[in-house]
C-alpha positions as CSV (number, residue, x, y, z in Angstrom):
1,M,-37.1,30.6,33.0
2,P,-36.6,29.9,29.4
3,L,-39.4,28.2,28.2
4,K,-37.4,24.8,27.1
5,R,-36.6,24.2,30.7
6,L,-40.9,23.9,31.7
7,N,-42.5,21.3,31.2
8,K,-45.6,21.2,28.8
9,T,-48.2,21.6,31.3
10,Q,-46.2,24.5,33.0
11,R,-45.7,25.9,29.8
12,E,-49.4,25.8,28.8
13,V,-50.5,27.5,32.4
14,L,-47.7,30.3,30.7
15,I,-49.1,31.0,27.2
16,E,-52.8,30.8,28.8
17,Q,-51.6,33.6,30.9
18,A,-50.3,35.9,28.0
19,R,-53.0,35.6,26.1
20,A,-55.1,36.7,28.9
21,Q,-53.2,39.2,29.3
22,A,-53.9,40.0,25.6
23,R,-57.5,39.8,25.5
24,L,-57.3,42.3,28.6
25,I,-55.1,44.6,26.4
26,V,-57.7,43.8,23.4
27,E,-60.9,44.7,25.8
28,A,-59.5,47.6,27.7
29,N,-58.8,48.8,24.0
30,I,-55.0,50.1,25.2
31,Q,-52.7,51.1,22.7
32,P,-49.4,49.7,23.6
33,G,-46.9,52.2,25.2
34,K,-50.0,54.3,25.7
35,M,-50.9,52.9,29.4
36,L,-49.6,53.8,32.2
37,P,-47.5,50.9,35.0
38,L,-50.2,51.8,37.6
39,D,-52.9,51.4,34.9
40,Y,-51.5,48.0,34.1
41,L,-51.0,46.8,37.7
42,L,-54.6,47.7,38.5
43,M,-56.1,45.8,35.7
44,V,-54.1,42.7,36.6
45,I,-55.0,42.8,39.9
46,N,-58.5,43.1,39.1
47,D,-58.9,40.6,36.4
48,P,-60.4,37.0,37.8
49,N,-58.1,35.2,36.0
50,A,-54.8,36.2,37.3
51,D,-53.0,34.2,39.7
52,S,-53.7,34.9,43.4
53,D,-49.6,35.1,44.5
54,R,-49.5,37.5,40.9
55,K,-52.3,39.2,42.5
56,D,-50.8,39.3,45.8
57,R,-47.1,40.6,44.7
58,L,-49.0,43.2,42.3
59,A,-51.1,44.7,44.9
60,I,-47.8,45.1,47.4
61,A,-46.1,47.0,44.4
62,A,-49.3,48.7,43.6
63,A,-49.8,50.2,47.2
64,P,-47.7,52.7,47.7
65,Y,-48.7,54.8,44.5
66,C,-52.5,53.8,45.6
67,H,-52.7,54.6,49.7
68,P,-50.7,57.5,51.6
69,R,-48.0,56.8,53.9
70,L,-49.0,57.4,57.3
71,I,-46.5,60.4,58.9
72,E,-43.7,59.0,60.8
73,P,-43.3,61.6,63.8
74,Q,-40.1,63.3,63.3
75,K,-37.1,62.6,64.8
76,I,-35.1,65.2,66.5
77,G,-31.2,64.5,66.7
78,K,-28.4,65.8,68.7
79,K,-27.4,68.3,66.5
80,D,-30.9,69.7,66.4
81,R,-31.1,69.8,70.1
82,E,-27.7,71.4,71.0
83,E,-28.7,74.1,67.5
84,E,-32.5,74.9,69.9
85,A,-30.3,74.9,73.3
86,A,-28.1,77.2,71.6
87,E,-31.5,80.1,70.5
88,R,-31.8,79.8,74.0
89,A,-29.0,80.3,75.7
90,G,-29.0,83.8,77.5
91,V,-32.7,84.2,77.7
92,G,-34.1,85.6,80.2
93,T,-30.1,86.5,82.0
94,G,-28.4,89.8,82.2
95,W,-26.6,88.2,79.5
96,S,-29.5,88.9,76.8
97,K,-28.9,91.8,75.8
98,D,-25.2,91.0,74.7
99,L,-26.2,88.3,72.9
100,E,-28.8,89.5,70.3
101,F,-27.7,89.9,66.9
102,E,-27.2,93.9,65.7
103,N,-27.5,94.5,61.4
104,R,-24.2,97.0,61.6
105,A,-24.2,96.1,57.8
106,S,-26.4,99.2,56.5
C-alpha cells in the first residue's frame, strides 16, 4: 500500500518497523544479499519488537523448512492393485510353469 494513502500514525508505525529491521540487520552484521531467506524469517520471528501478527505469518512460512512433514500413508491405486494381481496370477497352479519368463535373447 502506498505511503500516501496511510494516515500519519500508520506511516509512523511502518517507518518504525523499517528502522527496527534495519537495526536488526546492522546488529547481526549481515551484508546485503548475504542472508538466506529462512535466516531472515527466523530473525524477525525472534525480534521482540516485531508485530505478533507478522510473527505468526512468518512462522507459518518458515515451518516447512524447520520441521519435517509427517509421512503420509502411501495410497494404493487401482492400477497398482491390478499390477500386483497380475504378478500373482497363476502362482501355485498348474499354469505356473507356463507363466515363467524365459530369456531367449542370449
